[in-house]
N, C-alpha and C positions, 0 to 999 in steps of 0.2 A: 504496499498498499505506500503510496504517498504522502510526505508529514509538510504539512500544513506549517507555512513560515517560512517553504524552501522553493523551488523550481526545477521544475518537472519540463524538461523534450514531450514538442509535440508539433506536427504536421498543422499548418491550417494552406490552407486553397487559398492561391493567387485568382486576382483573375485577371481580362484582356488578356491573356498569354496568348490564343489563339490556341494551348495542348493543356490538356491536364500537367499541371503543376504546386507539388506541396512546398512552400516554405519547413523551415524550421527551428520554432520559437520554445524561449523558455517561459511558460504559462505559473503559473500560482496554482498546485492546489488547493481545492476551497468543501471543506466540513461536509458535505455532501453531495461527491461527485465527483461535483465544478467544475472546470479550469477557468485561471480569471488569466487572460490575456494581455502582453505587454500594450503600456499605453503609444507609441508609437511603430510604425510598419516602417521599411526604408523610403523614403522620398520616389521610389520610380516603382514601390507595391500599394496593388492595392486586394485585399484582404478580403477573403470571402464574409468574414466575421467585423464590425469594428471594432479599431484602438480597444481594453479594457475592457474585450464584451464575456461574460462569464457564457463559455461551453459544453458541452457532452462530448467525450472524443467515445471513439471505436476501433481495436485496436483492427489495420489491414496490412496485411504484404506491400511495401515500397520496394523501389529501386536497392532501400538502405537496411533491408531485412523488415522485419514486422514490428510497426507503427505504430501508435497515438496520435486519430486524427482525429482533430475539432469535425466533430460530425454535424451537428447543430446547439443551435441558441442553446439555457439556458436561462431561468426566469431571474 
């Protein structure tokens, strides 16, 4: 399980890339199983979820192996 107060690497989908692309980010786990995204994406990227959003993740097999991917917005 993830430690609240620490960060965990998750992947966030990028928009406007022409193909499916994910960016690894350091997100903060929360007690209910959601993750809080970082404050600012790089200037040249648009994330699928807004900065500081709470998201739920699911495990997916990507080019980096089995990773957590931000899947849906959390309340």
